[in-house]
C-alpha positions as semicolon CSV with decimal commas, in nm:
position;residue;x (nm);y (nm);z (nm)
1;M;0,013;-4,109;1,330
2;K;0,245;-3,920;1,112
3;I;0,085;-3,690;0,833
4;N;0,261;-3,623;0,507
5;L;0,198;-3,258;0,449
6;N;0,282;-3,301;0,068
7;L;0,018;-3,565;0,046
8;V;-0,243;-3,369;0,219
9;L;-0,175;-3,057;-0,020
10;S;-0,196;-3,271;-0,321
11;V;-0,514;-3,416;-0,225
12;L;-0,657;-3,071;-0,152
13;L;-0,534;-2,935;-0,479
14;G;-0,700;-3,247;-0,669
15;V;-1,024;-3,161;-0,488
16;V;-0,994;-2,794;-0,586
17;C;-0,928;-2,885;-0,962
18;F;-1,206;-3,156;-0,958
19;Y;-1,468;-2,933;-0,825
20;G;-1,357;-2,626;-1,022
21;L;-1,308;-2,435;-0,703
22;T;-1,079;-2,116;-0,725
23;P;-0,762;-2,159;-0,521
24;P;-0,671;-1,897;-0,292
25;P;-0,448;-1,605;-0,391
26;V;-0,069;-1,681;-0,367
27;F;0,126;-1,500;-0,127
28;S;0,499;-1,511;-0,149
29;G;0,600;-1,494;0,223
30;I;0,409;-1,171;0,293
31;S;0,286;-1,108;0,653
32;P;-0,084;-1,167;0,731
33;D;-0,166;-0,798;0,822
34;K;-0,023;-0,687;0,480
35;I;-0,207;-0,951;0,309
36;R;-0,523;-0,825;0,449
37;A;-0,466;-0,469;0,341
38;L;-0,357;-0,600;-0,019
39;Q;-0,667;-0,797;-0,048
40;A;-0,889;-0,514;0,055
41;G;-0,694;-0,293;-0,201
42;F;-0,695;-0,532;-0,477
43;P;-0,995;-0,789;-0,412
44;E;-0,971;-0,928;-0,768
45;A;-0,587;-1,024;-0,738
46;D;-0,505;-1,399;-0,762
47;S;-0,148;-1,339;-0,655
48;F;0,075;-1,098;-0,478
49;S;0,450;-1,063;-0,499
50;R;0,711;-0,842;-0,318
51;K;0,993;-0,652;-0,491
52;V;1,272;-0,461;-0,324
53;F;1,416;-0,160;-0,506
54;R;1,741;0,020;-0,411
55;L;1,711;0,402;-0,439
56;K;2,019;0,588;-0,562
57;D;2,116;0,880;-0,353
58;N;1,994;1,141;-0,617
59;Q;1,665;0,966;-0,615
60;K;1,635;0,993;-0,226
61;E;1,747;1,362;-0,254
62;E;1,468;1,432;-0,522
63;I;1,202;1,265;-0,316
64;T;1,310;1,451;-0,009
65;R;1,288;1,796;-0,208
66;A;0,952;1,699;-0,355
67;T;0,788;1,577;-0,038
68;G;0,970;1,771;0,238
69;Q;1,026;1,439;0,411
70;K;1,376;1,298;0,448
71;I;1,429;0,944;0,301
72;T;1,656;0,756;0,542
73;S;1,629;0,411;0,388
74;S;1,780;0,316;0,064
75;F;1,541;0,041;-0,012
76;V;1,167;0,052;-0,084
77;T;0,955;-0,249;-0,091
78;V;0,669;-0,275;-0,338
79;Y;0,394;-0,539;-0,330
80;I;0,266;-0,628;-0,667
81;A;-0,093;-0,734;-0,737
82;Q;-0,159;-0,966;-1,034
83;K;-0,457;-1,148;-1,195
84;D;-0,382;-1,409;-1,453
85;N;-0,019;-1,299;-1,461
86;Q;-0,091;-0,952;-1,538
87;T;0,011;-0,659;-1,312
88;F;-0,285;-0,438;-1,215
89;G;-0,157;-0,263;-0,909
90;Y;0,115;-0,195;-0,648
91;G;0,098;-0,173;-0,296
92;L;0,315;0,010;-0,047
93;F;0,316;0,033;0,321
94;D;0,459;0,276;0,572
95;S;0,380;0,451;0,908
96;T;0,393;0,820;1,019
97;R;0,347;0,995;1,344
98;G;-0,008;1,151;1,392
99;K;-0,064;1,393;1,682
100;S;-0,039;1,129;1,960
101;S;0,029;0,786;1,800
102;L;0,156;0,600;1,502
103;I;-0,051;0,572;1,190
104;K;0,021;0,263;0,979
105;Y;-0,115;0,284;0,646
106;F;-0,116;0,135;0,282
107;V;-0,144;0,290;-0,057
108;G;-0,260;0,106;-0,358
109;I;-0,137;0,251;-0,695
110;K;-0,247;0,172;-1,043
111;P;0,009;0,079;-1,322
112;D;-0,027;0,419;-1,457
113;G;0,085;0,578;-1,124
114;Q;-0,258;0,687;-1,002
115;I;-0,372;0,615;-0,639
116;L;-0,640;0,341;-0,628
117;T;-0,673;0,335;-0,271
118;V;-0,556;0,448;0,085
119;E;-0,627;0,236;0,378
120;V;-0,536;0,306;0,725
121;I;-0,415;-0,025;0,882
122;E;-0,379;0,092;1,236
123;Y;-0,447;0,405;1,432
124;Q;-0,456;0,410;1,805
125;G;-0,488;0,790;1,894
126;E;-0,794;0,915;2,085
127;K;-0,829;1,202;1,844
128;G;-0,780;1,219;1,465
129;A;-0,964;0,886;1,413
130;S;-1,176;1,035;1,143
131;I;-0,887;0,999;0,886
132;C;-0,986;0,638;0,883
133;R;-1,332;0,731;0,734
134;K;-1,406;0,663;0,373
135;K;-1,480;1,038;0,309
136;F;-1,122;1,134;0,388
137;K;-0,944;0,856;0,204
138;Q;-1,144;0,892;-0,118
139;Q;-0,995;1,221;-0,183
140;F;-0,674;1,043;-0,278
141;A;-0,825;0,834;-0,553
142;G;-0,717;0,937;-0,909
143;K;-0,424;1,144;-0,793
144;G;-0,056;1,094;-0,870
145;I;0,282;1,211;-0,901
146;T;0,164;1,544;-1,066
147;S;-0,090;1,606;-0,799
148;R;0,008;1,830;-0,505
149;L;-0,126;1,597;-0,243
150;R;-0,141;1,870;0,027
151;I;-0,382;1,968;0,287
152;G;-0,560;2,298;0,172
153;D;-0,480;2,235;-0,196
154;D;-0,634;1,910;-0,330
155;I;-0,688;1,729;0,014
156;D;-0,938;1,845;0,288
157;A;-0,833;1,786;0,632
158;M;-1,095;1,625;0,866
159;S;-1,245;1,843;1,139
160;G;-1,077;1,764;1,465
161;A;-0,804;1,558;1,281
162;T;-0,600;1,828;1,122
163;I;-0,260;1,692;1,235
164;S;-0,334;1,335;1,166
165;S;-0,485;1,447;0,825
166;R;-0,164;1,638;0,732
167;A;0,051;1,331;0,856
168;L;-0,118;1,088;0,641
169;T;-0,136;1,309;0,346
170;N;0,240;1,366;0,367
171;G;0,301;0,999;0,386
172;V;0,082;0,922;0,090
173;R;0,254;1,182;-0,112
174;K;0,586;1,003;0,000
175;L;0,475;0,672;-0,115
176;V;0,359;0,793;-0,453
177;H;0,722;0,947;-0,503
178;L;0,876;0,643;-0,397
179;W;0,679;0,437;-0,635
180;H;0,750;0,680;-0,917
181;A;1,127;0,638;-0,823
182;A;1,116;0,251;-0,835
183;F;0,911;0,223;-1,150
184;A;0,935;0,551;-1,359
185;G;1,284;0,654;-1,247
186;L;1,364;1,011;-1,152
């Protein structure tokens, strides 16, 4: 038996409209692990899209100078969270090296450039996993481009996770500067 996918989708959409059910958020070709992080960071979003920006050499140099981290790629991918066609947040993904393993993380940024959320997507190290705790991640909320975002200044390291705390903090600082370069210019 051959099933017509368009017919099935049309029927499902009709059922959704008829019963007043809210359709699921729209994801423009975004991978499942990123969708989960975006939904956690922006639970009220009804759609996400992706935009790739090209950094100029002077922007890369400025970000390197400001963050102490060399920017090797000329491209930055920003995920845009919307509700009712209004942008209310941006998400950036990256990874950094902790003491013994890779830390994959996500930073949600408000339209005004302030950090909304930091989420650790993957951490496999034996030590340092306390950076995944809410207590550590909440320290980033409300900070932005004018914040120092440095361990010992405005961010406290987690006991037993100093290297991972520093690595994640440095990574968050880098993503805030990348967002700023993409949306506010340098």
